[in-house]
Every structure is written in structure tokens, then in C-alpha cells.
N, C-alpha and C positions, 0 to 999 in steps of 0.2 A: 504493500500499500504506500502511496506516495505521502510525504511528511511535510509540514510546512517549512523546514529547512531549505527547501528546494528553491523558494521564490523569495524575492526581496519584497518585504511589506511596502505597501504603497505609501505610507506615511513616512517612510525612511527618505524618500526623495520628493521634493517639491515639485509639482507638475506646473511649469511655467508657460507651456505652450497653449494654444487655443484647443478647446475641446474638439473630440473627433467629429461630433455632429452638433449641428445648431439649427434645427429645422422648424421647431415650433415657434413661430414669431407673430402670429395673428391669433385674436381670440375667435374660438369656434366652439361648436357644440354637438352633440350627438346622442344616440340612445344604445344601449345594451340590449341585445336580444339574440339568441342563438338561433340558428337556421331550423333546428328540430322544433322550435316553438311555433314555426310558421303554421297556418292553416293548409290543409291538402285532404284529397279524397284516398290518400294512400297510407295513411297510419302515422305519418312523421312529416315534419316540414321539409320542404325541398327547395331546388333552385328554380322553380316553375314561376306560374303566375302570381302567386301570393307574395314571393320576393319582390317581384317588379312592383305589385300593389303596395308593399311596404315601403319601397323607395319613393314611390309617388306621395305616400303619406308624409315621408320625410322632407321632400321638396316643399310640400303645402305648408309644413310647419316651421320651415326655415332651418332645417337641421341638417348638418353636413357630414357627419361621421356615424357610420353604422358599425358598433362594435359586436364581434361574435366570438364564440369560443373555438377552440380547434376544430378543424374539419376533418380530421383524420378517421380512418375506420376503427371503431371501436370493438372491444372484446367483451368478456366477463365484466358485469357491472355497468356497462354502457357508458363508461365515463370518457368523454373526449380528451382527457387528460392521461388516458392509458390507451394508447393506439398501437395497432399492429404495424404502423409505419409513421415516420416523422415526414415522410414526403408525398405519400398517397392521401386521395381524398376518400371520403365515405360514400359507397355507392348508394346508400340509403338516401342521399340528398339527390340522386339522379331524378329530374322530372321525367316521368314516363309518358306523358302526352305527347311529345315530338316523336317518340319511338313508335306510337300509334299512327301518327301522321305519316311516318317514313315506312310504314307497313312491317316494322320489326316486331310489333305486338298487336294484338288484336283487342279490341274494347272489351269482348267478353271474358277474356283471360284475366282481367283486373277486378273481377267480381269479389274475390276474397279480400284483397286489399281494400275495396270500397266498403267492406262491412267492419273494418277496424274501427276503433273509437276515434272520434275528431277532437275531444277535448283533452286528451293526453296521449302518449305514447305507450303501448303495450309492446315491449320489446320482445317478449317471448312469441307472441302472435306474429309479431312483424318478421321476425327471423324465419320462422318455418313457412311463411307465406311469400316473401319478397324474392328470395335467391331463385326458386324454381322459375319465377316469372321472368326475371332477369335473363336468365339463361336462355328462354325462348329468343330474346332479342339477339344475343350473341350466335345462337345456332343460325337464325335466319340471316344475319349479316354475313356469316362464314359461307353458307351456301350460296349467297348473292354473287361472291367473288369481287365484290367491290372494295376498293381500297381506302374509301372516305365515305363520310356523310356530308351533306350539304351544310356549311357553315362551321365544320368541325376541323376541317383541313385533312391531310393525309394521315393515316394511323402509322404508316411507316416512318414517316417524318417525326411524328409524335414520339414514337417508340425510341428512335435514335436521340432525340433531344433529351430524353430522360433515361438514358441507357445506364447512368450511374447508380440507379436504384430499382429500376422498374422490373428488371429481369429477376432479380433476388426476391422482390417482394411479390411477384406473381407465382415463383416457384415455391416460396415459403408458404403462401396460403393455400395453394394445391396440395402440398404435403401436409399441412395442418388438417385439412378437411379429410385426407386418406387417412391419417392417424387418429381419427375421432375427435377432432378439435383439442387435442392435449397440447399442453406446452411442449416447446421443441426439445426440452431437456429430458422429456419423456418419450422422444422418438427411438427407435432403434439407433444404435451408435453410429452407424455408417451414415446417418442422415442429420447427425446433430451439428455438422460443420458444412457450411456451404460448399467448400472446396471438395470435401469427400463425396458430398451428395451428388455433385456435377459428374462425378466419375463412375457412379452407380447406375446399374440398369434400373431406371425408374419404373415404379408399378404402373400398370396399364391405366391410361386415362389422365396421369398427372400433368403431361405437357399439354394435353388439349385444355385441362382446367386452368392452367396457367395462362394460355393464350386468352381465354374467356376473362380473366382478371385484367389482362393488360387492355382489353377492349372496354371493360367498365371504367378503368382510369381515363381512357380517351374521351368517353362520355362525359365523365365528371368534369375534366379539365376543360373540355369544349363547352360545357354548360356554364361553368364558372366565369370562363374569359367572356361570354356573352353578358352574363349578368354584370360584371365589374364594368364592361363598356357602358351599359345602359346607366348604371349608377354615376359613372362619370360624367355622362351626358346631362344628369340631374343635379350635378355638383355635389355628389355623395361619395365619400372615400370609405373604404372597408378597412377596419382595424380589426386585426385577428391575433389571436393568441399563439405564442410558440413555448410550449412546456420546456422547461429547461432539461428535464430528464426524458428518457424514453422508457418504454415498457420493457420488462425482461423478455416477456413473451411477444417479442416484435421481430421482423425481419431486420432491423437495424442493429440488434444485438447479435442475432443468428449469424448474419452475414459479415459482421465486423467485430468479432469477439476480441480481437487485439486492442481495440480502443476502450474497452470497458475493464474494471477491476473484477476479474472472474478468476475462479480456480481452474485447474487443468481440464476438470470434467465440465466446466461451463457455469457451475453454480457461481453466484455472487459471494465475494469474499466480505463485503460489507454492502449496506443498502442505504438509499436516500430517506430523509424525512426532515423534520423540524422538532426542536424541543417543545416541551410544553408552553402553550401560547393562549391567546383569547379563545381559539376555537376549541382546545382540548387539553385537559390536565395531563394527559400521557403524551402530549405532543402528538405529531402526525406521523405515523410510520408508513410511508408511501410504498417502500419495498422495490423501488426501482434500482437497477444496478448503477453503480457510480462510475464517472468517467476515468480512464488512465490518461491523465492530462499530459504526462511525458509523452505518451504515444501520440497525441494529438499535436503536440509541438513538433515532433520529429516529422510529421506528415504537413507541416505548415497549415494546420487546421482545415485541411482539404474537406474532410466530412462536414464540418461546421458550415463552411462557406456554401458548399453544395447544399446543404439544409436550408441556409437563409434565402438562397437564390430560390429555392422551391417554394418557401413562405412567401417570397415577394411575387411569385405567380399567383397566389391566392389572395394576397392583401396588399393594399396600399400602404398601411402602417402595420407594423408587427409590434405586439406588446410581448416583451420577454417576462414570461411568468417566473417568480422566484429569482429575481435579479441578484439578491444578497448571494445565492448560489454561485455566482460568478467570481466573487470575491473569496468567499470561504464556503464549504459545503458541510452540512451535518452528517457525519459517517457513523451509522449504527452497526454494530456487529450483526452479521446475518442471523445469528441464533436468537436475537431478541425479539421478544414480542410485542414491545412497545418502543416508543422512541424517547423514552427518558434518559436512557444510558447511550451516550455517543460522544463524539469530539468534533471541534471545528477543524477543519483542514483548509489551508489556502490553497487557491488555484491561480492559474495565470490570466486572469480576466482582462487586464489592460492589454496584454500581448494578444489575446484573442480578439478583441474588439478592434485593435489596430489592423490585424489582418482582414478583418471582415470590412473595415472601412476602406482599405484598399482595393478590396474586390467588388464593394458595393457601395460607392462614395455618396450616392444620392438616396440612400435607404432612409426610412423613417422608423425610429424605434421609440417604444415607451418602456420605461423600467417599472415593473411591478415590484416595488420597494416597501411592501407592507411587513408588518411584523417587528421582530427585535433588529434594529438596524444599528450598525456601529459606525464610528468614525472612519474606518477603513472602507466600509461599503459606501459611505457618502463621498469619500474621496474618489472612488471608482466611477461614481455616476457623476461627479463634476468634470472628471478627466474624459469621460464619453460624451458628456453634454446631453445625456438622455433626460427627458421629463420623467418626473416620479408620479406617484399616486397619493391623493388624500382622500380618505372615505369619511363622510360625515357621521355614519353610525359610530365611529370610533372617537368622535370629537367630545362628547358631553360627560365628561367625568369630573365637572366642577372646577377644572384648573384652567386658569388663562393661558398657560404656557402649553397647552395640549396642541401638537403640531397639526393635528386634523381640524382645528378650528379655523374658518376661513380669514381671520385676521393674521394668521401666521403662515399663510401660502407664500411660497416662492412662486414667481409668475410662471416658470418653467415646470408646471405641474399640470397634471390631469386630476380635476375634482369629481367625485362621484358621490351620489347620495348613498348608494350601497352597490356591491358587485354580485356576480352569479353565486359567490359563497355566503352572502348574506341573506337573511329573511328579506322580505319585501319591507319597506319603511313602515308601513301601516302594521304589519306583522311585529316587526321590530319594537316599534314604539310601545305597542300594547303590552309587551312582556318586559320592558325596562323598569327599573325602580323609580319611585317617586322623585327621588333625587336627580336621577338622569332627566326624567320628564320635565321636571321644574327648571332644570339648567337649560335645556334646549328651548323651552317657551321663553325664559327670560332673555336668552342670548338673541334669538331670532325675533323677539317681540311679537309672539303669535299666541293664539288660544290653544293651538294644537287640535283643533276640530277638523283641519285639512292637513294632517302632518306630512303625508307623501308630497302634496305640492308645495308645503312650506320647505321642505328639503330640496325639491327641485328648484325652487327660487333661490335658495341659499347657495347652491352650486353654481346657478347661472350668474348671479350677482357677484361671486368671488373673483378675486384676482387671478386665479388660475387660468391659463391661457386656453385650456380646454376642459369643458364641462360635459360629463356623461352620466345619464341617468337610465336605470332600467326602465323598460317599457311597463312593467308591472307598476312602478310608482307614478308613471303618467295616467294609468288607469286606475289608480287608487285601490289596488288589490291587496287582500290579506294573505296571511300565511299559506292558503291553499295553493297560491302560486309561486311559492318558493320553488326555485330551479334545483339548488343543490345544497345539502347539508353535510359539511365536511366530517368524515368520520363514519356516517351513516351508511350501512351497507346495501339498503334498498331504497326505493322510493325516490330516487334522484333522476334528473334530467328527463322528466316526463311532461312537465306542464307545457300547455300549448293555448294561445288565444283562439277566439273564433273571428270570422270576418265581420260580424256584427259590432263586436267589441272595437275593433279597429275603425269601422265607419263611424260609431258613436263618438270616439275619441277625436277623429278628424273633424267632425261635424261641430262638437262642442268646444274643442280647445285648440285647433290648429291655428286660427287666427289669433287668440290670445297668446299662445306659445311664441308666434312669430313676432309679434310686437314686443314681447317680453325679451326676446333675444336681440332685437334691434335696439332696444332701449339700453341693454347693457353691452352693446358692441360686438355681438356675436352673430350678426346678420352675414 
């Protein structure tokens, strides 16, 4: 395992040069809503008509940033922060309507999907229903002999452009399916390493299924490119998350074992998490394998640069989740069952971001710098120039020096009422102590009767150059609309809004919101 003695502490040398990035220089605003929350007739939100309708709402309300959670293919637990690939898109988000128009699917084949609930995501039913239908589209495309779909480009060119990851990813998923969905560590020994696997005689059907997964990514990337183009025409940028760590059960680890802190048999020697914090008395034991930073240095951070370039195909702005982990990461022995026992180990964050800036000089990043933040982390963020985050739910502890109170904001900040990990503002306020509620009311000068909008207004009025609020707060929804509860094993990532709710919000509040944004310089 790497130790802190390998790296020079950031505070040991003064950073006298200009920051690597300096992109956030105008006041703007946006809304947080994951793609899965959009309405559809196929059991989960997708990149289709409801996404375009949502962008139209944003334009009408004067909002310019649509923040979403990671778009990768999810596994057990359905969390977008534990994906099978840091490069791939989630096929669940493919809009099937164009495939019907192109003759790759028939309308009567979608009946089981149309029977799924529309007010939440039933992932179990979605899994058993969606994949057989999507396979029909691949089989018909293959039989057609075509090399492209109108508006998507040539699939061969797509494959070549993404050759650094897509072949490994497609083979990984095909093998995973063949071995009953088990983690790659439970596969036969000959297939636990990508290089050995490619030398084996592959089981029948594996290569064909891998080809299907390449096709699904072709569809996803093509539809997302169209949606981003439409958003840009409406003055809307997509802000998306890039989790700092990748899942153990992913093609990233399976195909790049040398880049992670693994034992010879592939198991992690230590795993990621954070010590006890606001969300959990035991800390958060994420279980992700940790990076072998020396190996990344030796390759001049090629994997990271490729990953960021892939992120920039998804998003206009990338939010780097758990930014403090780029300065030091919490290393938990693999045998532990909680994150209480561990140690902070420094990593070459500034060296990494210098390499990324050389490769992607015009990239826009946001640093998720919540939690226990040290002087060293602040030094790294200052050197990179990335805007940090301030969440109003964390502000009202009664102390005037609380960093999350609006009068303490640095302008290079993104202000939030709450995030995807928080309860809705209405739900949060109802469960807070009388002391916290009183501090909030006195600080904001409000009665608390419309607490969600009170916090929306506080974020918009703040000196932070960017203000983001969850759609649930604009709709004044309670805890039933919470998207994620950290540490809860079930019940997450399921909430969806209805078309009628968005229509009502636009009819009743879009003009007011647009005027409010103009009043506070966010037009």
C-alpha cells in the first residue's frame, strides 16, 4: 500500500502560479434532477421526449444548468455511484420510441414495459423486462446489415473512437451474464483477468452478446449527443457527476487490475469510505478498491485522462464527487465491516489535475468538497481553481461562522438548498430540532410556512456564482420524494415526477422564478 511519505504535502510549498482552471465567472442557476426521475412509459426516465420537455421548462424558467447523477450502467443496489463502467452509459436511459420508428422494435413488444409503474422505478421488474426487448433491436439491426442509424453516425467509427474501453466493457458484461451475474472475482480463474480471458476459447454466445453491448452504447451515446445539442440550443448546460472511485465489480477494475490496490488474487487489500460524519455514526464504508497512485503516475495518468474525456462527452460541466479524496483518501482494511477504523493517505492530486488540465484545458469542473475538509484540501482546491459546494441544510447550527451560511460564501462556489443525498427541504425541516428551525427562520427572516421556496430563494440570493436546487424543492415535496438515503440498502433512486407536476410548476412558478433569477443577476 502507498504511504504518505511518497508525496510532498501541498502546504510545504506555496502555490504562486495562477490556478489551473478559472471558468466560473458569471452568476447562473440550475436544477438537480437525475435522468431516472423523468416521466416515461417504460418504467424509468430516459433520454426521450420528457427530457426535451424538461429542458423546455428550464428555458421558460430562466434556468441554465441541469445537474444529473452519474449516467453509468448500474448493478446490484441500482446506485449510479456503483457502476459497471466509468465510461459507459446506462442502457435503461435509451429512449425506445426512435427504435420503433426505425423498425428495430415493434410497438406491441413494449407492452410489459408500459405496464410498469410511472410514479417510481421498480428495478427488479425493469431488469427482467427491459433487456429482452432491447435485444430484439440489436438482432434486427444486425440482420439489416446496416452500419449506422440516421443521426447516430457510423457504428464502426463510434467503436474506434471508444476503443480504449468499449471492447473490455462489452466482453466483461457478456462474461458476467454467462457466469450468472456473479462478481468477476467469482468467475473461473481463467477469466478473472482480461488478458487471460482473451486467450481462452470463449463460451458459445459470448462474442455475440458483447457485440450487442457495443450496439447499446452506440444508441446511448447517439441519443445523449442529440439531447446535449438541444439543451445547448436552449442555453442549458448539463452538469454531471464523476464518482472518484469505481466499483470493484466493474470492467474498469477487471481490465486494469494493475491500477488498483489489489492482492494477487484480485481482492482489495483496502477499500474506500469516509470516517464517521453527518450522515453516519459508523462512517460510510463504500467498499470500492483504492487506486495505486504510483501506477497512475507511471502511466502519466492515461486512464484518468481517458475517463475525463469520456465524461466530457456526457456533460458540459463535471462535478468531481468526493474531491477531498484527491488530496488524501480514507483507507479501510478490507476485513473491516464499518469505516470507523482507517487512515488518511495522501495522493498526488495536484499532479493529476495538472495532467488533466494539459489534456483538457477548457474543461469545467466542480469540486464536491463537503464533509471534513482540511487546510490541505482547501490548498488543492485553490491550486486547481475549482468551485466548491455549500449546502444550506448544513448551515443552521446556530453559529455565525458556519461555512454554509450564505454570508460566508466564497463567490467561486455552487450553492445548494440540498443534494441528492439529502432529504427534500420540506422533509428535512420537519425533522430538524426546534433550535435549528428557529435559527433558519431568524436568519432568513421567514415564517417557515414555505420552507422549500425559502431555501430556494436563499440559494439564488447568495453571493455564490452558481445556485442549484433540487426539482423536489421547486415542487415543495416532502420526504416521499427523497431520492437517496446514504447507507440505506433499499428504497433509493426510485422517485419520479409526473408530467402533470411539471406542467403545474411551469404554469404557477416559471414566470416568478425567471423574474427572481433576473432580480439577483442570474438571468
